[in-house]
N, C-alpha and C positions, 0 to 999 in steps of 0.2 A: 481675725485680722486678714488671714489669707483669703477668706471668702470675699471680703470687701475689695481687696486688690484684684482678685479674679473678676468680680462683677464690674469694677472700674475698667479693666482691660477690655471686656466684652462690649461695654457701652462705648468705649473709645473707638473700637473697630467698627461697630455698627454705625456710628456717626460719621465715619470717613468714607462712606459709600460713594461711588462715582455717580454724578448726576447724569441722567440720560438726556441726550440731545433730541428733542422732538420737533426741531425746525424742519420745514418742508425741503424736499429735494430741490437743488439748484443746478442748472446746466448752463454753462457759459461757453458758447461756440464762438471762438475768435477767428477761425478761418475755415471756409468750406469751398473746395474747388472741384467742380465737376469736369471730367474729361472722358474722351472715347478712345478705345483701342480696338483694333481688328485682329481676328485670329487667322491662321493659315488656311482654315477650312471655309472661309467666307462669312463666318459669324462675327460677332462683335460684343464688346463689353462696355457698360457704363460704369465708370469708376468715380469714387469720391474720396478726396483727401480732406480729412477733417481734423481740426485741432481745437482744444479747449480745456475746460476744467469743470469740476463738480465738487459738491460737498457730499455726494452720495457714496454708497458702498460699491456700486456696480454701474456700468454703462454698457448698453447694447445698441446695435443698429440693425434695422430690418433690411434683409436682402431678399431678392427673388430672381428666379430664372427658370424658364420652361415650366412655369406653373407651381414651383415649390418655394414657399416662403420660409425663412428662418431668421433667427435673431443671432447675430454674431457678437461675441464679447469684444469690447474695446478695453484693452489693458490700461490700467491707471498706474502712474508712478507714485512714489511715496508722498508727493504733494497733491495727489489726485488730479494731475494734469494728464491729458491724453493727446496722441498724435497717431493717426491711423490712416492708411491708404487701403480702401476696401472696394471690391467689385460689388456694386449694388444690384445690377442685373446683367444678363447676358442672353444672347441668342446663339445657337450652335452652328447653323449653316447659312444664315442670311441676315441682312441688316435692313432696317427700314430705309426706303429711298426718299422719304419726305421728312420734314421736321417733326420732332416728337418731344415729349417731356416725360421725365421720370420723377417719382417721388419716393421718399423713404421716411422712416420715423427713427429718431434717436431717443432712447429711453434711459433715464437716470433713476436708480432705485436707492432709497434710503429708508431703512427699516421697513415699515409697511407702506410708505409713500412711494408713488411712481409718478414721475414727470415725463410726459410724452411731447417731444418737439418735432413737428412735421417739417421736412425740408423738401423743396422742389428745385429741380435742375434748371428750370427755364428752358427755352428752345434749344434743342440739340439737333445736329445733322451729321451723319457719317459722310 
């Protein structure tokens, strides 16, 4: 009798396993605002304030400056919303004197799925 109860308990636990979510990564960008700032040494920064949400486990944004690319983590709150102000690119000692554009990529990761969303600043001028 004990063996039957034990077997029943094992079957019950096995049937209660959590279903895995295999849906693709989603990234919903609700606001993106590009702006420029200058440094005291003649250089400048291209900044992006970005807000949104995801169903993913992690969100990163591509940054670059003086030839170095990196992916910066965007912190998610408990509801998987994000709100980040990030320097996308910079120059150390000078700024362009003509109009220019900057682009970046926002990546959402969910399991083995990665969604890449390109963003472009449009025309900027210091």
